Wavefront OBJ file of the C-alpha trace (Angstrom):
o trace
v 40.435 161.593 71.940
v 41.817 162.734 75.661
v 45.374 161.524 76.394
v 46.874 160.966 79.789
v 50.103 162.175 80.805
v 52.389 159.766 82.019
v 54.805 160.583 83.848
v 58.441 158.375 83.844
v 61.402 158.788 86.327
v 63.513 156.436 87.747
v 62.517 155.961 91.369
v 62.157 153.171 93.550
v 59.393 153.062 95.673
v 59.857 151.321 99.388
v 62.577 149.084 98.943
v 63.834 150.597 95.687
v 63.676 153.941 97.665
v 65.657 152.266 100.672
v 68.419 150.401 98.898
v 68.849 153.244 96.365
v 69.146 155.315 99.631
v 71.602 152.975 101.533
v 73.785 152.579 98.291
v 74.162 156.092 98.086
v 74.974 156.249 101.221
v 78.272 154.682 101.210
v 79.033 156.283 97.372
v 81.608 158.194 96.695
v 80.782 161.458 95.399
v 80.699 162.060 91.244
v 83.786 164.140 90.724
v 85.248 163.437 93.943
v 89.280 163.185 94.257
v 88.708 160.270 96.944
v 91.272 157.333 94.934
v 89.649 154.774 92.945
v 90.078 151.124 94.432
v 92.271 149.117 92.162
v 90.353 147.556 88.343
v 91.136 144.354 89.591
v 89.190 144.906 92.624
v 86.160 142.396 92.908
v 83.049 142.315 95.102
v 83.740 143.508 98.375
v 81.485 141.072 101.127
v 82.237 143.532 103.819
v 80.624 146.128 101.460
v 77.664 143.419 101.143
v 77.184 142.527 104.459
v 77.317 145.964 106.067
v 74.168 146.811 103.251
v 72.360 144.018 103.975
v 72.531 144.203 107.949
v 70.922 147.717 106.904
v 67.678 146.569 105.172
v 65.568 147.274 108.383
v 61.870 144.893 108.132
v 60.452 147.523 110.412
v 61.648 150.876 108.413
v 60.119 148.650 105.597
v 56.963 148.375 107.301
v 56.322 151.907 108.272
v 57.513 152.654 104.454
v 54.480 150.918 103.293
v 52.218 152.176 105.929
v 52.787 155.721 104.454
v 52.383 154.675 100.677
v 49.620 152.669 100.924
v 47.690 155.487 103.042
v 45.300 155.687 100.246
v 44.615 154.909 96.552
v 46.841 156.325 94.061
v 45.231 155.864 90.415
v 47.166 156.663 87.997
v 47.055 160.545 86.700
v 44.884 161.323 90.265
v 45.898 163.978 92.486
v 47.493 160.983 95.198
v 49.272 160.024 92.022
v 51.215 162.592 91.440
v 52.134 163.525 95.411
v 52.978 160.281 95.330
v 55.614 160.779 92.419
v 56.934 164.156 94.226
v 57.480 162.052 97.651
v 59.676 159.371 95.269
v 61.187 162.495 93.649
v 62.062 164.758 96.447
v 63.250 161.545 98.430
v 65.330 160.701 95.799
v 66.899 164.153 94.894
v 67.754 164.549 98.421
v 71.547 165.011 98.939
v 71.549 162.977 102.252
v 70.685 159.537 99.990
v 74.043 160.100 97.958
v 72.506 159.398 94.820
v 73.838 160.835 91.177
v 70.499 161.845 89.920
v 66.720 161.485 90.272
v 64.374 162.307 86.904
v 61.189 161.757 85.474
v 59.681 161.150 82.140
v 56.172 161.699 80.453
v 53.916 159.104 78.018
v 50.803 160.264 76.815
v 48.767 156.835 76.700
v 45.606 155.297 76.268
v 43.953 153.967 79.147
v 40.368 153.282 80.728
v 38.357 154.386 83.395
v 34.888 153.454 85.217
v 32.398 156.198 85.140
v 31.247 157.217 88.507
v 27.743 158.625 87.739
v 26.963 156.149 85.729
v 28.722 152.994 87.729
v 28.127 149.553 85.470
v 26.041 146.981 86.682
v 24.712 143.298 86.340
v 21.100 142.586 86.790
v 18.950 139.945 86.689
v 15.335 141.451 84.243
v 12.314 139.667 84.111
v 10.726 139.661 80.912
v 8.236 142.761 81.855
v 11.444 144.853 82.160
v 11.479 144.711 85.918
v 14.806 144.656 87.809
v 14.121 140.963 89.971
v 18.564 141.052 91.479
v 21.262 143.418 91.122
v 24.639 142.209 91.310
v 26.851 144.468 93.848
v 28.640 147.800 92.447
v 31.326 147.864 95.303
v 32.684 145.499 97.834
v 31.220 145.173 101.232
v 33.017 148.058 103.601
v 34.499 145.515 105.870
v 37.535 147.678 107.674
v 36.264 151.353 106.986
v 38.652 151.173 103.739
v 36.641 149.920 101.318
v 33.731 152.512 101.043
v 36.162 155.422 100.672
v 35.330 157.666 97.503
v 38.748 157.460 96.244
v 38.293 153.625 95.806
v 38.198 152.459 92.076
v 34.926 149.899 91.601
v 34.972 146.533 89.998
v 36.107 146.943 86.355
v 37.431 145.118 83.829
v 40.079 147.100 81.475
v 39.693 147.724 78.045
v 36.497 146.099 78.031
v 33.786 147.296 75.140
v 30.994 149.131 76.025
v 27.200 148.103 75.912
v 24.164 146.775 76.908
v 24.342 142.634 76.364
v 21.002 140.812 76.962
v 20.929 137.199 77.369
v 19.909 133.824 79.048
v 22.741 132.577 81.290
v 25.321 129.566 80.867
v 27.966 128.624 83.050
v 31.100 127.963 81.076
v 33.475 126.820 83.596
v 36.986 128.900 83.087
v 35.863 130.156 79.795
v 38.722 128.698 77.685
v 37.780 127.625 74.023
v 37.756 123.459 74.707
v 35.248 124.961 77.524
v 32.659 126.429 74.862
v 33.477 123.657 72.548
v 32.078 121.024 75.184
v 28.779 123.628 76.275
v 28.094 123.209 72.491
v 28.675 119.213 72.301
v 26.081 119.698 74.849
v 23.621 120.823 72.204
v 24.007 124.483 74.207
v 22.990 126.961 72.039
v 25.204 130.069 72.638
v 24.316 132.480 70.642
v 23.742 135.900 72.308
v 23.810 134.102 75.926
v 25.263 135.960 78.778
v 28.581 133.392 80.113
v 29.489 133.330 83.585
v 33.122 132.102 83.900
v 35.793 131.893 86.811
v 39.332 133.408 86.927
v 42.024 130.703 86.084
v 42.415 128.261 82.928
v 43.246 131.283 80.683
v 44.070 134.720 80.635
v 40.909 137.321 81.772
v 40.810 138.680 77.709
v 40.831 134.924 76.331
v 37.357 134.568 78.422
v 36.178 137.409 75.740
v 37.643 136.197 72.767
v 36.739 132.562 72.909
v 33.227 133.244 74.510
v 32.672 135.631 71.371
v 33.548 133.273 68.752
v 30.617 131.349 69.678
v 27.943 133.881 69.697
v 27.915 134.837 73.183
v 26.696 138.286 74.024
v 28.662 139.074 77.078
v 31.151 137.510 79.942
v 30.579 137.508 83.058
v 33.725 136.526 85.810
v 34.510 135.734 89.223
v 36.389 133.743 91.763
v 35.426 130.886 93.048
v 35.933 130.068 96.363
v 37.317 126.429 95.357
v 40.137 128.229 93.541
v 41.123 131.193 95.954
v 39.897 130.410 99.526
v 40.704 126.243 99.549
v 36.269 125.696 99.629
v 35.815 128.237 102.331
v 33.443 130.959 101.775
v 31.467 131.762 104.777
v 31.953 135.062 106.954
v 33.656 133.415 109.808
v 36.085 131.664 107.851
v 36.837 134.597 105.417
v 38.396 138.204 105.778
v 38.763 140.147 108.043
v 38.914 137.068 110.153
v 41.273 135.117 107.914
v 43.132 135.790 104.387
v 40.954 134.143 102.602
v 39.077 135.956 99.911
v 35.571 137.222 101.563
v 32.191 136.877 99.668
v 32.321 140.496 97.916
v 35.668 140.700 97.005
v 36.481 141.466 92.913
v 39.512 140.833 91.277
v 40.329 143.919 88.945
v 42.597 143.754 86.055
v 43.208 144.481 82.662
v 41.698 142.138 79.184
v 43.781 143.914 77.116
v 46.064 140.728 75.124
v 49.164 142.171 74.497
v 51.192 145.357 76.472
v 52.350 148.253 76.236
v 50.593 151.424 75.432
v 47.582 150.155 73.056
v 47.903 152.771 70.610
v 51.786 153.238 70.253
v 53.293 149.199 69.611
v 57.183 149.429 69.390
v 56.727 153.036 69.602
v 57.215 155.228 72.610
v 54.127 156.879 73.894
v 55.659 160.306 73.388
v 53.976 163.356 72.439
v 55.341 162.911 68.772
v 54.676 159.439 68.188
v 52.328 157.894 65.258
v 48.960 156.763 66.786
v 47.067 154.108 65.717
v 43.023 155.195 65.190
v 41.690 152.937 68.507
v 38.630 152.014 66.488
v 40.934 149.707 64.664
v 42.829 148.684 67.558
v 43.459 144.810 68.277
v 43.806 142.662 71.075
v 40.880 144.513 73.528
v 37.813 141.978 74.437
v 35.418 141.856 71.489
v 32.601 141.726 73.600
v 31.384 143.465 77.278
v 33.093 141.804 79.735
v 32.527 142.620 84.102
v 33.716 140.926 87.175
v 31.807 140.202 90.445
v 32.225 138.579 93.676
v 31.113 134.892 94.557
v 28.414 135.626 96.535
v 26.725 137.105 93.322
v 27.930 134.338 90.823
v 26.252 131.969 93.685
v 22.832 133.508 93.219
v 23.380 133.398 89.629
v 24.908 130.032 89.340
v 22.958 128.339 91.790
v 20.144 128.974 90.550
v 20.575 127.618 86.771
v 18.995 125.157 85.057
v 20.026 122.400 82.667
v 22.088 119.622 82.779
v 25.101 119.274 86.023
v 28.200 120.465 84.895
v 30.878 117.838 84.874
v 33.001 116.790 88.192
v 35.695 118.923 87.221
v 33.537 122.729 86.875
v 32.152 121.978 90.052
v 33.064 124.290 92.742
v 32.808 125.595 96.228
v 29.168 127.576 96.472
v 27.216 124.924 98.437
v 25.113 124.324 95.161
v 25.403 121.522 92.021
v 26.953 124.007 89.446
v 24.244 123.672 86.019
v 25.157 124.532 82.513
v 21.849 126.508 81.306
v 21.048 128.437 79.168
v 18.213 129.947 81.648
v 17.391 129.745 85.142
v 15.199 126.558 86.899
v 11.423 127.189 87.181
v 10.781 126.720 90.739
v 14.255 129.050 91.878
v 14.564 132.839 92.719
v 13.985 133.694 89.740
v 11.795 132.843 86.568
v 12.465 131.038 84.263
v 12.834 133.428 81.489
v 14.590 136.027 82.940
v 17.402 137.347 81.263
v 20.802 138.808 82.558
v 21.260 142.685 81.588
v 25.106 143.962 81.566
v 25.727 148.057 81.625
v 28.964 149.166 80.866
v 30.378 153.093 80.744
v 33.765 154.308 80.726
v 34.070 157.472 82.410
v 33.983 160.670 79.688
v 37.384 162.140 81.034
v 39.523 158.798 80.618
v 41.706 158.178 78.521
v 39.661 156.311 76.051
v 37.857 157.564 72.874
v 34.266 158.671 74.207
v 33.025 155.934 71.539
v 34.690 152.897 73.345
v 32.826 153.562 76.651
v 33.493 150.555 78.950
v 30.263 148.105 78.791
v 27.890 148.183 81.515
v 26.344 145.207 82.858
v 23.494 145.072 84.820
v 25.702 144.450 87.976
v 28.911 146.235 88.958
v 30.995 148.995 86.998
v 33.466 147.114 84.500
v 35.814 149.696 83.272
v 40.027 149.939 83.733
v 42.057 152.413 83.386
v 45.419 153.527 84.803
v 47.308 155.739 84.555
v 51.297 155.496 85.417
v 54.771 157.437 85.892
v 58.122 155.769 85.622
v 61.046 156.401 87.684
v 64.650 156.020 87.514
v 67.314 156.385 89.730
v 70.989 155.799 89.534
v 73.808 155.295 90.901
v 76.904 155.459 88.142
v 79.684 153.062 88.418
v 83.253 153.726 88.534
v 84.890 151.617 86.063
v 82.105 150.376 83.830
v 79.816 153.305 83.961
v 78.165 152.161 80.381
v 77.393 149.280 81.691
v 73.681 149.285 83.680
v 72.131 147.008 86.625
v 68.313 147.406 86.421
v 66.125 147.487 89.500
v 62.735 148.344 88.656
v 58.986 148.612 90.963
v 55.633 148.311 89.555
v 53.068 150.736 90.254
v 49.807 149.329 88.415
v 46.394 150.370 88.434
v 43.190 148.711 89.027
v 43.182 147.876 92.476
v 41.730 149.801 95.540
v 41.230 149.798 99.269
v 44.851 151.416 100.681
v 47.301 150.823 97.908
v 49.363 153.517 95.385
v 46.627 152.680 92.433
v 47.673 153.525 88.840
v 50.279 155.719 87.800
v 53.410 155.906 85.928
v 56.531 156.613 88.358
v 59.568 156.232 86.304
v 62.153 158.660 88.748
v 65.838 158.455 88.057
v 68.490 158.361 90.482
v 72.010 157.405 89.585
v 75.557 156.976 90.850
v 77.967 157.965 88.275
v 81.294 155.741 88.101
v 84.380 157.570 87.517
v 86.353 155.516 85.185
v 86.139 155.402 81.136
v 85.210 152.019 80.706
v 81.364 151.727 79.817
v 80.066 150.104 82.399
v 79.437 146.335 81.963
v 76.298 145.136 83.599
v 72.877 146.388 84.128
v 70.569 144.624 86.260
v 66.991 146.150 86.005
v 65.060 144.917 89.099
v 61.486 145.421 89.047
v 59.754 146.019 91.909
v 61.075 148.180 94.678
v 64.064 146.883 96.004
v 61.616 144.045 95.491
v 58.518 145.256 95.613
v 55.194 146.698 95.019
v 53.357 146.153 91.896
v 51.541 148.768 91.257
v 50.940 152.765 91.252
v 48.340 151.768 93.666
v 50.564 149.389 95.674
v 48.411 147.285 97.007
v 50.245 146.442 99.921
v 50.653 142.564 99.339
v 53.086 143.858 96.680
v 54.830 145.103 99.499
v 57.632 147.833 99.449
v 60.932 147.320 100.318
v 61.554 150.902 101.304
v 63.412 152.389 103.278
v 63.130 156.029 104.023
v 66.159 157.424 105.274
v 70.054 157.034 104.761
v 71.424 154.353 107.190
v 74.997 154.594 109.406
v 77.743 153.537 106.568
v 80.659 155.702 106.333
v 80.084 158.173 103.447
v 81.981 158.198 100.049
v 83.570 155.008 100.867
v 82.450 152.704 97.941
v 81.181 153.135 94.588
v 79.738 150.616 92.297
v 81.703 148.900 89.266
v 79.221 149.221 86.661
v 75.799 151.714 87.169
v 72.968 150.783 88.755
v 69.486 151.968 87.607
v 66.399 151.703 89.906
v 63.076 152.045 88.292
v 59.716 152.311 89.236
v 57.327 151.442 86.612
v 53.454 152.276 86.579
v 50.285 151.024 84.829
v 51.703 147.400 85.073
v 48.353 145.983 85.394
v 47.061 147.878 82.031
v 49.342 145.775 79.929
v 53.023 146.368 81.552
v 52.695 149.859 80.153
v 55.352 151.413 81.878
v 58.245 149.221 81.781
v 56.903 148.842 77.684
v 57.346 152.293 77.065
v 60.437 153.160 78.285
v 62.580 149.464 76.293
v 60.776 151.122 73.598
v 62.308 154.466 74.572
v 65.394 153.539 75.530
v 65.686 150.265 73.285
v 69.108 150.351 71.877
v 70.933 151.794 75.222
v 69.545 148.796 76.949
v 70.446 146.128 74.330
v 74.097 147.355 73.973
v 74.594 148.221 78.160
v 72.244 146.337 80.088
v 73.976 143.205 81.909
v 70.727 141.785 83.865
v 67.273 142.837 85.145
v 65.654 142.020 88.521
v 62.179 142.283 88.308
v 59.983 142.862 92.013
v 56.388 142.660 91.466
v 55.059 140.941 94.261
v 57.435 140.785 97.101
v 55.376 138.665 99.174
v 52.491 136.283 98.268
v 53.274 134.971 101.320
v 55.745 133.720 104.454
v 57.143 130.062 103.696
v 59.895 130.125 100.988
v 62.043 131.974 98.532
v 60.231 131.649 94.782
v 62.383 132.612 91.653
v 62.024 133.080 88.077
v 64.460 133.955 85.753
v 66.838 132.789 82.648
v 69.353 130.171 83.328
v 72.252 132.364 83.749
v 70.772 133.960 86.793
v 70.536 131.042 88.571
v 73.891 131.197 90.214
v 73.927 134.561 91.323
v 70.610 134.053 93.186
v 71.657 130.503 94.324
v 74.332 132.091 95.891
v 73.339 135.092 97.295
v 70.234 132.947 98.638
v 72.886 130.983 100.974
v 74.466 133.954 102.570
v 70.954 135.033 104.084
v 68.990 133.639 106.602
v 65.655 132.638 106.724
v 62.699 134.079 108.665
v 62.767 132.281 111.661
v 64.089 129.159 111.016
v 67.527 129.318 113.570
v 70.043 129.830 111.073
v 68.732 127.873 108.055
v 69.801 129.646 104.752
v 67.309 131.234 102.569
v 68.441 128.639 99.643
v 68.167 125.811 102.181
v 64.627 126.222 102.866
v 63.617 127.011 98.972
v 64.777 123.395 98.328
v 62.759 122.212 100.961
v 59.337 123.820 99.205
v 60.527 123.416 95.011
v 63.544 121.658 94.181
v 64.861 119.081 90.819
v 67.453 117.525 90.132
v 70.108 118.694 88.091
v 72.383 116.291 86.243
v 74.855 118.803 87.127
v 74.562 119.964 90.755
v 72.394 117.391 92.003
v 69.289 118.780 93.941
v 68.764 122.138 93.761
v 65.920 124.651 94.216
v 63.504 125.033 91.313
v 64.344 128.326 89.263
v 60.771 128.954 87.365
v 60.663 130.544 84.147
v 59.128 133.886 82.795
v 56.201 134.093 80.934
v 54.657 137.706 80.707
v 53.075 138.158 84.071
v 54.928 140.977 85.066
v 57.214 143.694 84.183
v 60.176 141.430 83.367
v 58.378 140.776 80.176
v 59.568 143.637 77.564
v 63.256 143.238 78.595
v 63.231 138.986 77.844
v 61.188 138.800 75.215
v 61.829 142.004 73.731
v 64.981 142.978 74.941
v 66.920 139.920 75.408
v 68.199 141.200 78.771
v 69.133 138.434 81.154
v 66.375 138.637 83.751
v 64.730 137.810 87.188
v 61.460 137.762 89.074
v 62.045 137.666 93.045
v 59.635 136.946 95.986
v 58.581 134.761 99.226
v 55.194 132.742 98.730
v 53.471 129.526 100.214
v 53.479 126.457 101.032
v 51.471 124.901 98.388
v 51.029 121.648 100.142
v 48.692 123.689 102.570
v 46.522 125.541 99.616
v 46.273 125.823 96.278
v 45.069 128.985 96.041
v 47.129 130.789 92.890
v 47.682 133.729 94.661
v 47.012 135.497 97.640
v 42.750 135.982 98.380
v 42.744 139.233 98.322
v 44.733 139.767 94.837
v 43.427 143.022 93.558
v 40.350 143.754 95.541
v 39.272 146.261 98.299
v 40.941 144.314 100.511
v 43.867 144.203 99.319
v 45.174 146.562 102.018
v 48.194 147.459 104.457
v 46.199 146.121 107.529
v 45.813 142.533 105.443
v 49.840 142.275 104.777
v 50.409 143.147 108.383
v 48.104 140.870 109.988
v 47.893 138.259 107.132
v 50.535 137.842 104.520
v 53.631 138.837 106.874
v 53.616 139.709 110.304
v 56.510 141.196 111.053
v 57.596 141.706 107.621
v 60.636 139.267 108.375
v 59.779 137.985 104.043
v 59.639 141.597 102.939
v 62.875 141.850 104.951
v 64.510 138.407 102.865
v 63.520 139.340 99.495
v 64.853 142.980 100.146
v 68.387 141.485 101.335
v 68.084 138.576 98.546
v 67.409 140.755 95.395
v 69.615 143.281 97.327
v 72.604 140.911 97.323
v 71.570 139.672 93.645
v 71.739 143.486 92.918
v 75.329 144.372 94.743
v 77.004 140.911 93.047
v 76.074 142.006 89.637
v 76.925 145.585 89.674
v 80.308 144.967 91.389
v 81.742 141.594 90.131
v 84.713 141.528 88.209
v 83.238 139.048 86.472
v 79.517 139.356 85.678
v 78.274 135.884 88.156
v 76.312 134.974 85.372
v 77.060 131.337 84.271
v 76.435 130.699 80.886
v 76.433 126.732 80.998
v 73.478 126.552 82.795
v 71.545 127.132 79.567
v 72.873 124.069 78.235
v 70.594 121.836 80.553
v 67.783 123.593 79.153
v 68.352 123.442 75.779
v 68.903 119.424 76.514
v 66.054 119.006 78.518
v 64.440 120.591 75.663
v 66.256 118.719 72.974
v 65.252 115.597 74.762
v 61.914 116.604 74.640
v 61.481 117.101 70.777
v 63.831 113.894 70.303
v 60.876 111.945 72.434
v 57.535 112.949 71.359
v 58.232 114.933 68.056
v 60.875 112.391 66.509
v 59.323 109.942 65.020
v 56.119 112.398 63.342
v 58.867 114.612 62.369
v 61.030 111.573 60.550
v 57.427 110.869 58.895
v 57.927 114.289 56.872
v 61.239 114.165 56.304
v 62.243 116.182 58.900
v 65.688 115.121 60.527
v 66.463 116.550 64.066
v 70.293 116.014 63.550
v 70.957 119.875 62.897
v 69.373 120.713 66.163
v 71.364 118.121 68.108
v 74.579 119.072 66.714
v 73.627 123.072 67.410
v 72.844 121.992 71.254
v 76.316 120.175 70.781
v 78.339 123.558 69.964
v 76.291 125.676 72.538
v 77.170 123.350 75.167
v 81.062 123.085 73.788
v 81.358 126.894 73.765
v 79.544 127.104 76.857
v 82.010 125.250 78.873
v 84.983 126.861 77.003
v 84.286 129.532 78.409
v 83.563 129.250 81.903
v 87.352 127.471 81.423
v 88.743 130.256 80.355
v 87.255 132.580 83.111
v 88.171 130.298 85.865
v 92.041 130.743 84.491
v 91.710 134.322 84.200
v 90.191 134.386 88.150
v 93.612 132.864 88.946
v 95.830 135.283 87.217
v 95.732 138.732 86.782
v 93.736 139.319 83.416
v 93.997 142.237 81.016
v 91.604 144.861 81.411
v 90.164 144.355 77.385
v 90.032 140.963 78.220
v 87.919 141.020 81.382
v 85.334 143.507 79.088
v 85.509 141.077 76.292
v 83.960 138.279 78.020
v 81.693 140.237 80.339
v 80.586 141.344 76.893
v 79.923 137.959 76.129
v 78.466 136.866 78.984
v 76.135 140.067 78.898
v 75.309 139.773 75.078
v 73.955 136.034 75.049
v 70.652 136.145 75.870
v 70.669 138.583 72.912
v 71.472 135.956 70.514
v 68.298 133.473 70.954
v 66.523 136.665 69.875
v 64.492 136.821 66.124
v 61.947 139.291 65.525
v 60.778 137.473 61.965
v 60.490 134.171 64.466
v 56.530 134.667 65.429
v 54.982 137.498 63.295
v 51.652 136.461 64.651
v 52.891 137.709 68.199
v 53.809 141.300 69.646
v 57.055 141.715 71.177
v 57.936 137.969 71.084
v 61.260 137.275 70.013
v 63.064 135.410 72.186
v 62.796 131.380 70.173
v 63.739 129.856 74.002
v 60.832 131.813 75.926
v 58.248 132.675 73.610
v 54.482 131.614 74.807
v 54.287 127.530 73.990
v 50.802 126.622 72.878
v 51.807 122.951 71.977
v 51.591 120.393 74.978
v 55.530 119.157 74.299
v 57.753 120.984 76.939
v 60.343 122.448 74.532
v 61.370 124.886 72.275
v 58.106 126.891 71.878
v 58.507 127.633 68.143
v 58.768 124.155 67.190
v 56.635 122.791 69.809
v 53.540 125.397 68.538
v 54.379 124.524 64.703
v 54.099 120.915 65.510
v 50.858 120.796 67.290
v 49.531 123.041 64.392
v 50.611 120.587 61.719
v 49.759 117.450 63.293
v 46.627 116.628 61.421
v 47.976 118.290 58.371
v 48.846 116.863 54.796
v 52.342 116.126 53.807
v 53.982 119.020 52.241
v 51.181 121.382 53.912
v 52.024 125.237 54.656
v 51.915 123.806 58.120
v 55.332 121.432 57.717
v 57.131 123.913 55.973
v 56.606 126.085 59.295
v 57.655 123.345 61.470
v 61.038 123.467 59.131
v 60.935 126.976 59.238
v 61.016 127.105 62.838
v 63.308 124.177 63.156
v 66.102 126.416 60.792
v 65.508 129.365 63.128
v 66.342 127.445 66.527
v 69.464 126.102 64.740
v 70.397 129.436 63.605
v 69.679 131.434 66.694
v 71.776 128.100 68.880
v 74.916 128.396 66.362
v 74.949 131.994 66.334
v 74.967 131.460 70.062
v 77.920 129.237 70.460
v 79.643 131.693 68.290
v 79.153 134.628 70.712
v 81.169 132.417 73.329
v 83.581 131.842 71.299
v 86.496 133.643 71.127
v 87.237 136.660 68.601
v 89.847 134.733 67.241
v 87.869 131.735 66.362
v 85.388 133.649 64.208
l 1 2 3 4 5 6 7 8 9 10 11 12 13 14 15 16 17 18 19 20 21 22 23 24 25 26 27 28 29 30 31 32 33 34 35 36 37 38 39 40 41 42 43 44 45 46 47 48 49 50 51 52 53 54 55 56 57 58 59 60 61 62 63 64 65 66 67 68 69 70 71 72 73 74 75 76 77 78 79 80 81 82 83 84 85 86 87 88 89 90 91 92 93 94 95 96 97 98 99 100 101 102 103 104 105 106 107 108 109 110 111 112 113 114 115 116 117 118 119 120 121 122 123 124 125 126 127 128 129 130 131 132 133 134 135 136 137 138 139 140 141 142 143 144 145 146 147 148 149 150 151 152 153 154 155 156 157 158 159 160 161 162 163 164 165 166 167 168 169 170 171 172 173 174 175 176 177 178 179 180 181 182 183 184 185 186 187 188 189 190 191 192 193 194 195 196 197 198 199 200 201 202 203 204 205 206 207 208 209 210 211 212 213 214 215 216 217 218 219 220 221 222 223 224 225 226 227 228 229 230 231 232 233 234 235 236 237 238 239 240 241 242 243 244 245 246 247 248 249 250 251 252 253 254 255 256 257 258 259 260 261 262 263 264 265 266 267 268 269 270 271 272 273 274 275 276 277 278 279 280 281 282 283 284 285 286 287 288 289 290 291 292 293 294 295 296 297 298 299 300 301 302 303 304 305 306 307 308 309 310 311 312 313 314 315 316 317 318 319 320 321 322 323 324 325 326 327 328 329 330 331 332 333 334 335 336 337 338 339 340 341 342 343 344 345 346 347 348 349 350 351 352 353 354 355 356 357 358 359 360 361 362 363 364 365 366 367 368 369 370 371 372 373 374 375 376 377 378 379 380 381 382 383 384 385 386 387 388 389 390 391 392 393 394 395 396 397 398 399 400 401 402 403 404 405 406 407 408 409 410 411 412 413 414 415 416 417 418 419 420 421 422 423 424 425 426 427 428 429 430 431 432 433 434 435 436 437 438 439 440 441 442 443 444 445 446 447 448 449 450 451 452 453 454 455 456 457 458 459 460 461 462 463 464 465 466 467 468 469 470 471 472 473 474 475 476 477 478 479 480 481 482 483 484 485 486 487 488 489 490 491 492 493 494 495 496 497 498 499 500 501 502 503 504 505 506 507 508 509 510 511 512 513 514 515 516 517 518 519 520 521 522 523 524 525 526 527 528 529 530 531 532 533 534 535 536 537 538 539 540 541 542 543 544 545 546 547 548 549 550 551 552 553 554 555 556 557 558 559 560 561 562 563 564 565 566 567 568 569 570 571 572 573 574 575 576 577 578 579 580 581 582 583 584 585 586 587 588 589 590 591 592 593 594 595 596 597 598 599 600 601 602 603 604 605 606 607 608 609 610 611 612 613 614 615 616 617 618 619 620 621 622 623 624 625 626 627 628 629 630 631 632 633 634 635 636 637 638 639 640 641 642 643 644 645 646 647 648 649 650 651 652 653 654 655 656 657 658 659 660 661 662 663 664 665 666 667 668 669 670 671 672 673 674 675 676 677 678 679 680 681 682 683 684 685 686 687 688 689 690 691 692 693 694 695 696 697 698 699 700 701 702 703 704 705 706 707 708 709 710 711 712 713 714 715 716 717 718 719 720 721 722 723 724 725 726 727 728 729 730 731 732 733 734 735 736 737 738 739 740 741 742 743 744 745 746 747 748 749 750 751 752 753 754 755 756 757 758 759 760 761 762 763 764 765 766 767 768 769 770 771 772 773 774 775 776 777 778 779 780 781 782 783 784 785 786 787 788 789 790 791 792 793 794 795
């Protein structure tokens, strides 16, 4: 077994770097004799506005250009050079930051073999190769043909050479394969052609293997990403749409974190699982291909026509197979062959090479480095606000590919009171997603300090900027960090700000988060002008695109919920830290694309971002200002700007859904929702009372310990929803409100999932006992949350 060293530290790339330097420039030097402000000083709006004005779009653009000049695959020399560049900038005395560090983790990663690339081919019964899929994307701009561009692959997919007749399985969901079987199609030993969407990448292979499928191909259909357009004059470089040879790379690993050290940081001394016994890897060879190759395969299939919902935009009637039509381009008895190999010097054991399919290679490897940079607080130094950057992996083109950059820079407080807020922000000061930094993950980084009076300000709470690596391999950088600093983060972190892909497009803000962060995001977005809209605020523009009717506030922008698609996952699901993800996105009335079209392809370059995604980088600037404003409000406000009462709307909505959709069913099994109703009411009462206490103290001169007590209650609320035994079948998921929901009812996930599984079982079965257990877990969590919000004297 060979290991990959992963550097971790606190660094913030593009925007992170820039914001950190700007804040550091204002900072009072650690140990300085300069008098500190009053202990009751609140957020300084003049400082906030000055910093917002310093975030310059042209500098963000130049930073991204510099960081994305070449691919930076994890553990590559280019990746190491990037780490050193970020450390150098953070450690520059002119930055004003207190510290910058790098850490090292040893993780299991998967790399493609350049000597024996993965292949997918159509082979005749005599063994002649009739057609081969591309092993690399077409070199349209001169950037796709470089030696450091990683070929398309499926990270962590196993090695092998499966052969079989081709079938079309739509999105590869369990239901899709069951429909094929219902039509009498024998799936045993076939190769399934699937399209992105419907379920996760790795789930396609898991579902296929259950039905005896030997290998899986995955492509992006123009109907799902290009609004049906597929010709060369309608796609990149002539528009932002995905070109025919484009292939989305990514991880097919089911979980997140280093596969060999679950719940343990990947330090040299940590216990490691046997790679041959690790769960979560795809069970069969899998390879992504471009839609130009998928068209040749799919449009030659025989068999019944696929259902209307399975049809796409490749210009032919999609058939189900198996095998090719007699009068097509290939003999009817031709088969698909896949070859998949791993690179010998990868982090994988040589026995687990990626599969080879006759066609492009499918392999994934990411080396990542985590970076942290800190500005330690003046009053509540032990309270942390974190902002993170993602550096992931298997993209290509002119980005920074794979690599953990966890460099740390800090501004330290000069008071004894422990810091009370911690905001983890992922993505550079909003931004980049991987060590490869696909430009569309845009770096909002400024390369030099801006003009402010130095030595005049230090945040109330400590700020930590973090740059995660190997995100695309399964959130590895952020997960290892949370595992290593589990206790410290649970005790001290107030909030986590995540910026993965900072700009999908340039229409409007899109924010996701836990309910308490809604108010601070709203407050920040109301004060920042939206790009090119004549004075309209980001908030007012946002509400035009995404809105909901709140029983408390009326019409407000919609705040999405957090799943597990980015580095906020370990912070919210594992640690219970209030988290958010901030980005700019597109007008969904104008496109049905599930993400920007060149996502994770060799065409996801600086030029693509500069020309199509955000010309002028004004949306990058808007995201940087929004996230920066949220960061400063969390780090410098006297009372943490987290509104716990906003959780009441979510709980009430979940409760009503349970009553309306599950109430009768539960009554039939003698399960009452009354304890849950009472628990929700207790929480609403405790949250309202806490709001009143804060409001009263804001009008008076509170005792410092009162401030600290209330801030601790605000900070710790999210932790009360954790129960590590609630979902034993899941890894890292312990938040009873935001765990994955597989049931169809939009209510508490544990209850919804348990009811879904018990639906067709008998009275008194173990499945119904699990429903009762999940209901009890919820009641205890909500009562504990209410108790946390009440004064200590009411214990």
